[in-house]
C-alpha positions in Angstrom: 0.0 0.0 0.0 1.4 3.3 -1.1 0.5 6.1 1.3 -0.3 9.6 0.2 -0.5 12.4 2.8 -2.5 15.5 1.9 -2.1 18.3 4.5 -5.0 20.8 4.2 -8.3 20.3 2.5 -9.6 23.7 1.5 -11.7 24.8 -1.5 -9.2 23.6 -4.1 -8.9 20.0 -2.8 -12.1 18.4 -4.1 -10.9 17.1 -7.5 -7.4 16.2 -6.1 -9.0 13.9 -3.5 -11.6 12.5 -6.0 -8.9 11.7 -8.6 -6.7 9.8 -6.1 -9.6 7.9 -4.6 -10.8 6.9 -8.1 -7.2 5.6 -8.7 -6.7 4.0 -5.3 -7.6 0.4 -6.1 -5.7 0.2 -9.4 -2.7 2.1 -8.0 -2.7 0.6 -4.6 -3.1 3.9 -2.8 -4.2 4.9 0.7 -4.9 8.6 1.1 -4.7 10.4 4.5 -6.1 13.9 4.6 -4.9 16.0 7.6 -6.5 19.2 8.6 -7.3 21.2 11.7 -11.1 20.9 10.9 -12.0 17.7 9.1 -15.8 18.3 8.8 -15.7 19.0 5.1 -12.9 16.5 4.6 -15.2 13.7 5.7 -17.8 14.7 3.2 -15.3 14.6 0.4 -14.0 11.2 1.5 -17.5 9.8 2.0 -16.2 6.8 4.0 -14.0 5.5 1.2 -12.2 2.4 2.3 -8.8 3.6 1.0 -8.8 6.9 3.0 -9.0 8.5 6.4 -9.3 12.0 7.7 -7.2 13.0 10.7 -7.1 16.2 12.8 -3.7 17.9 12.6 -2.4 21.1 13.9 0.4 21.9 11.4 2.2 23.9 14.1 2.5 20.8 16.3 6.0 19.8 15.1 5.9 16.2 16.6 2.5 15.4 15.2 3.2 16.9 11.7 6.6 15.1 11.5 5.1 11.8 12.5 2.5 11.9 9.8 5.1 12.8 7.2 7.4 9.9 8.3 4.5 7.5 7.8 3.8 8.7 4.2 5.4 7.8 0.9 4.6 11.2 -0.7 3.2 14.5 0.7 1.0 17.1 -0.9 0.8 20.4 0.9 -2.5 22.3 0.3 -1.8 24.7 3.1 -1.5 28.5 2.6 1.7 29.2 0.8 3.5 30.7 3.9 3.3 27.3 5.7 4.7 25.0 3.0 8.2 25.4 4.3 7.3 23.7 7.6 6.3 20.6 5.6 9.1 20.9 3.1 11.8 20.8 5.8 10.3 17.7 7.3 10.1 16.1 3.9 13.8 16.8 3.2 14.8 15.5 6.6 13.0 12.2 6.1 13.5 11.9 2.3 9.9 12.2 1.3 8.8 13.6 -2.1 6.5 16.6 -1.9 4.3 18.7 -4.1 2.6 22.1 -3.8 0.6 24.3 -6.1 2.2 27.5 -4.8 4.9 29.8 -6.1 8.4 28.8 -5.2 9.7 31.0 -2.4 13.4 31.9 -1.8 13.3 29.8 1.3 12.0 26.8 -0.6 14.7 27.2 -3.3 17.3 27.2 -0.5 16.3 23.5 0.2 17.3 22.5 -3.4 20.8 21.2 -2.6 19.6 19.1 0.3 16.7 17.7 -1.7 19.1 16.7 -4.5 21.4 15.0 -1.9 18.4 13.1 -0.6 17.3 12.2 -4.1 13.8 13.6 -3.6 11.7 16.1 -5.6 9.9 19.1 -4.2 7.6 20.0 -7.1 6.1 23.5 -6.8 3.8 25.5 -9.0 1.9 22.4 -10.3 -1.6 23.8 -10.0 -3.4 26.3 -12.2 -1.6 29.6 -12.1 1.1 28.8 -11.4 1.1 25.4 -13.0 -1.1 24.8 -16.1 0.1 28.2 -17.3 3.7 27.1 -17.2 3.1 23.7 -18.9 0.9 25.0 -21.7 3.2 27.9 -22.3 6.4 25.8 -22.4 4.8 23.3 -24.8 4.4 26.0 -27.4 7.7 27.8 -26.6 9.6 24.5 -27.0 7.8 23.7 -30.3 8.7 27.2 -31.6 12.4 26.7 -30.6 12.5 23.1 -32.0 11.6 24.4 -35.5 14.2 27.1 -35.3 12.0 30.0 -34.3 12.9 32.8 -31.9 10.2 33.9 -29.4 10.0 37.7 -29.4 6.6 38.1 -27.5 4.9 36.2 -24.8 1.7 37.3 -23.0 -0.3 35.1 -20.5 -3.5 35.8 -18.6 -5.5 33.7 -16.2 -8.7 34.3 -14.4 -11.0 32.6 -12.0 -14.5 33.9 -12.8 -18.2 33.0 -12.4 -19.7 31.0 -15.3 -22.3 32.9 -17.4 -25.3 30.9 -16.1 -24.4 31.8 -12.5 -23.4 35.4 -13.2 -26.1 37.4 -11.4 -24.4 40.5 -10.0 -23.2 43.7 -11.5 -19.6 42.9 -10.7 -19.7 39.7 -12.9 -17.7 38.1 -10.1 -17.8 35.7 -7.2 -15.1 34.2 -5.0 -13.9 30.9 -6.5 -10.7 30.7 -4.4 -9.2 32.2 -1.3 -11.0 35.6 -0.9 -8.1 37.0 1.0 -5.8 36.6 -2.0 -8.3 38.4 -4.1 -8.5 41.4 -1.8 -4.7 41.6 -1.4 -4.0 41.0 -5.1 -1.3 43.2 -6.6 0.1 44.5 -3.3 3.8 44.5 -2.4 6.2 45.2 -5.2 5.0 47.1 -8.3 3.9 45.2 -11.4 7.0 44.7 -13.6 7.0 43.6 -17.3 8.8 44.4 -20.6 7.2 45.9 -23.6 8.9 46.1 -27.0 12.3 46.1 -25.2 11.3 48.7 -22.6 10.9 48.0 -18.9 7.6 49.0 -17.4 6.5 49.4 -13.8 3.0 49.9 -12.4 2.6 50.9 -8.8 -0.3 49.3 -6.8 -2.1 52.7 -6.7 -2.3 52.6 -10.6 -2.6 48.9 -11.2 -6.4 48.6 -11.7 -6.5 51.6 -14.1 -3.9 50.1 -16.4 -5.8 47.3 -18.0 -5.8 45.7 -21.5 -8.5 43.9 -23.3 -8.7 40.4 -24.9 -11.2 38.3 -26.7 -12.0 34.7 -26.2 -14.0 33.1 -28.9 -17.5 32.1 -27.8 -17.0 33.8 -24.4 -16.6 37.5 -25.3 -14.4 40.3 -24.1 -12.3 40.3 -20.9 -9.9 42.7 -19.3 -6.5 41.9 -17.7 -4.4 43.7 -15.2 -0.6 43.0 -14.7 0.7 40.5 -12.2 3.5 41.6 -9.9 6.6 40.2 -11.6 6.6 39.1 -15.2 10.3 39.7 -15.6 11.4 36.6 -13.7 9.8 34.4 -16.3 12.4 35.3 -18.9 14.9 33.1 -17.3 12.4 30.4 -16.2 11.0 30.0 -19.7 14.4 30.5 -21.5 13.2 33.8 -23.0 16.1 36.1 -21.9 16.1 38.0 -25.2 12.3 38.3 -25.5 11.1 41.9 -26.4 7.7 41.7 -24.7 6.7 39.6 -21.7 3.6 40.3 -19.8 1.6 38.1 -17.4 -1.8 39.2 -16.0 -5.1 38.4 -14.3 -8.4 38.2 -16.2 -11.6 39.8 -15.1 -14.8 40.7 -16.8 -14.7 44.2 -18.4 -15.4 46.9 -15.8 -14.4 45.0 -12.7 -11.0 46.6 -12.3 -12.3 50.2 -12.6 -14.8 49.5 -9.8 -12.3 47.6 -7.7 -10.1 50.7 -7.8 -12.6 52.5 -5.6 -11.5 50.2 -2.7 -7.8 50.7 -3.5 -8.1 54.5 -3.6 -10.1 54.6 -0.3 -7.5 52.4 1.4 -9.9 49.5 2.1 -7.5 46.9 0.8 -4.8 47.8 3.3 -3.7 44.9 5.5 -1.0 46.7 7.5 -2.9 48.0 10.5 -5.8 47.1 12.8 -9.0 49.0 13.3 -10.0 49.2 17.0 -13.5 48.2 17.9 -14.1 46.8 14.4 -16.5 44.2 15.8 -18.9 47.0 16.9 -19.0 48.8 13.6 -21.7 48.8 10.9 -20.8 48.5 7.2 -21.6 52.2 6.9 -19.2 53.1 9.7 -16.4 51.3 8.0 -16.8 53.2 4.8 -17.0 56.4 6.7 -13.5 55.8 8.2 -11.9 56.6 4.9 -13.9 59.8 4.1 -13.4 63.4 5.3 -15.6 64.8 8.0 -18.6 66.9 7.0 -21.3 68.1 9.4 -24.2 67.5 7.0 -23.2 65.4 4.0 -24.1 61.8 4.0 -21.5 59.0 3.7 -22.8 58.3 0.2 -22.4 61.9 -0.9 -18.9 62.2 0.6 -17.8 59.1 -1.2 -19.1 60.2 -4.6 -17.5 63.6 -4.1 -14.2 62.2 -3.0 -13.9 59.8 -6.0 -15.9 61.8 -8.5 -18.5 59.1 -9.1 -21.7 60.3 -10.7 -25.0 58.9 -9.3 -25.9 57.4 -12.6 -22.4 55.7 -13.0 -22.5 51.9 -13.1 -19.7 51.9 -10.5 -22.1 53.5 -8.1 -24.7 50.8 -8.7 -22.0 48.2 -8.0 -21.3 49.7 -4.7 -24.9 49.9 -3.7 -25.4 46.3 -4.7 -22.8 45.3 -2.0 -24.9 47.1 0.6 -21.7 48.7 2.0 -23.7 51.7 3.2 -25.9 49.5 5.5 -26.6 50.8 9.0 -28.0 47.5 10.0 -25.3 45.0 9.0 -22.6 44.6 11.6 -18.9 43.6 11.2 -18.3 40.7 13.5 -14.5 40.7 13.2 -12.5 41.8 16.3 -9.4 43.9 15.7 -9.5 43.4 12.0 -7.5 45.1 9.3 -9.3 47.1 6.6 -8.6 44.3 4.1 -10.1 41.7 6.4 -13.2 43.8 6.9 -13.6 44.4 3.2 -13.3 40.6 2.6 -16.0 40.1 5.3 -18.3 42.5 3.5 -17.7 41.1 0.0 -18.2 37.5 1.2 -21.8 38.4 2.0 -22.4 39.0 -1.7 -19.8 37.1 -3.6 -19.8 33.6 -2.0 -20.8 30.7 -4.3 -24.2 29.3 -3.9 -24.5 25.5 -3.8 -25.4 25.2 -7.5 -23.3 28.0 -8.8 -20.8 27.2 -11.5 -17.4 28.9 -11.9 -15.2 29.3 -14.9 -11.4 29.4 -15.5 -10.2 31.3 -18.5 -6.5 31.2 -19.6 -5.1 32.9 -22.6 -1.6 32.9 -24.1 -0.1 34.9 -27.0 3.2 34.0 -28.6 5.0 36.1 -31.2 8.1 34.6 -33.0 10.5 35.0 -35.9 11.3 32.3 -38.3 13.2 32.7 -41.6 13.0 36.5 -41.3 9.2 36.4 -41.0 7.1 37.1 -38.0 4.3 34.7 -36.8 1.8 34.7 -34.0 0.1 31.9 -32.1 -2.8 32.4 -29.7 -3.9 29.7 -27.2 -6.8 29.6 -24.9 -8.5 27.3 -22.4 -11.9 27.6 -20.7 -13.0 25.2 -18.0 -16.4 25.1 -16.3 -17.1 23.9 -12.8 -19.9 21.7 -11.7 -21.1 23.3 -8.5 -19.9 25.0 -5.3 -17.7 22.0 -4.3 -16.4 20.6 -7.6 -15.4 23.9 -9.1 -13.3 24.7 -12.1 -10.8 26.2 -9.8 -10.5 23.0 -7.8 -10.3 21.0 -11.0 -7.5 23.0 -12.6 -5.5 23.3 -9.3 -6.1 19.7 -8.1 -5.8 17.5 -11.1 -2.3 18.6 -12.1 -1.2 18.0 -8.6 -2.8 14.5 -8.5 -1.5 13.5 -11.9 2.0 14.6 -10.9 1.8 12.7 -7.6 1.1 9.4 -9.3 3.8 10.1 -11.9 6.4 10.6 -9.1 5.2 7.5 -7.3 5.4 5.5 -10.5 8.9 6.9 -11.3 7.7 8.6 -14.5 8.9 11.9 -13.1 12.5 11.3 -12.0 13.7 14.9 -11.4 15.2 15.7 -8.0 15.5 18.9 -6.1 13.2 21.9 -6.0 11.4 21.8 -9.4 8.9 23.5 -11.7 6.9 21.6 -14.3 8.6 23.2 -17.3 10.4 20.2 -18.8 8.6 18.3 -21.5 8.9 14.9 -19.8 6.8 16.4 -17.0 4.4 18.7 -18.8 3.6 16.5 -21.9 1.9 13.6 -20.0 0.1 15.9 -17.6 -1.3 18.1 -20.4 -2.3 15.0 -22.3 -4.2 13.5 -19.4 -5.8 16.8 -18.5 -7.6 16.7 -21.9 -9.5 13.7 -20.6 -11.0 15.9 -17.9 -12.0 18.7 -20.3 -8.9 20.9 -19.7 -7.8 21.5 -23.3 -6.0 24.3 -25.1 -7.1 25.6 -28.4 -4.1 26.8 -30.3 -4.2 28.6 -33.7 -2.0 30.7 -35.9 -3.1 34.3 -36.4 -1.6 37.2 -38.4 1.3 38.8 -36.4 0.3 42.1 -34.9 2.7 42.1 -31.9 2.1 43.9 -28.7 -1.1 45.8 -29.3 -2.9 46.6 -26.0 -5.9 48.9 -26.1 -5.2 50.6 -22.8 -1.7 50.0 -21.4 
């Protein structure tokens, strides 16, 4: 019996667990799911004979280490900042490990020891990062193999609500960790390269510097820049590329409305608001507005941000009920970002039968025999319901497929790795097609870097 330990069973774990359970008889697997709260985990396992759910405090070093020692391979579904706890135990006890999160500098520092132990720590093997790497490298390698030189690469990914469940003015609901959505873009400025020129967008300007893209049969979307596109030049072997831009997809109009929260300061996570648990939604909004003896909160906000009463942005704000004098914030000593998340979750949480949608889009420009060519590639994946979401499918299935590939010695790489080599990405992308995760690739006339609004 080969023992798989999954630490954490949040929103993105449903398909991961289902895939491994479905393969458990044929592949001789036993799956242990460890989490602080196993209520939802038990529902996902549904008393499957090849599984068990256990309570685990990841900060209990002895308990965490013992479970890792007992496993053959470990998947960490914890928040990214906690992966290192698991990774260090895996290195110490020579256990292979996978995560869907970005590689941190601290994780990279484990590479030498992981190589010495002959184990792999596979990171960025989910959606974004993950499927984006694999699908991009597939095309980039094909271009290089026929003698072409990549001069442009753009990549966008978005977790959205499916059209049939799109019933609010924002055209958005939370399909993954709401905290990450609220904090998106903070930290370092967005960095990318455009026609050989470096570009930087500070957080305060990020949501007003968007570009538009079209996905056949799904319409028009907008994209805003991710924090650091420049590091992918080395990762993808594109050191000489003239344009490299990675971004996040939203429905058109979302970013301009979201910018209201940014400009007010509601996405700030750096300080605590005293007595936050005694405040109404309206009180929270008023914190960020100037004092006026007679003007209402609504009027002050419109004046501060120059929003007309007939502006769609105003209707979007009203739809969230943020001016309510009845609804109370129940979070004690919360940051503005935590309070904003609390308010948004009242309106943007998935209903049981809601379906989400993942949209991914790549654009490649390349030169071959003194001519310029362009390839566009897109993937749209639909979820089933609140539990088996497109987000969970696209994050969980690559993880699960890679886990079996490592157990079966089909992936033999050691050290801290990304899924950017063809012996890793080819079989995973091929199997993903069986689950409806398929890229449509087609040649189009070359028009280079041609954003409408950047």
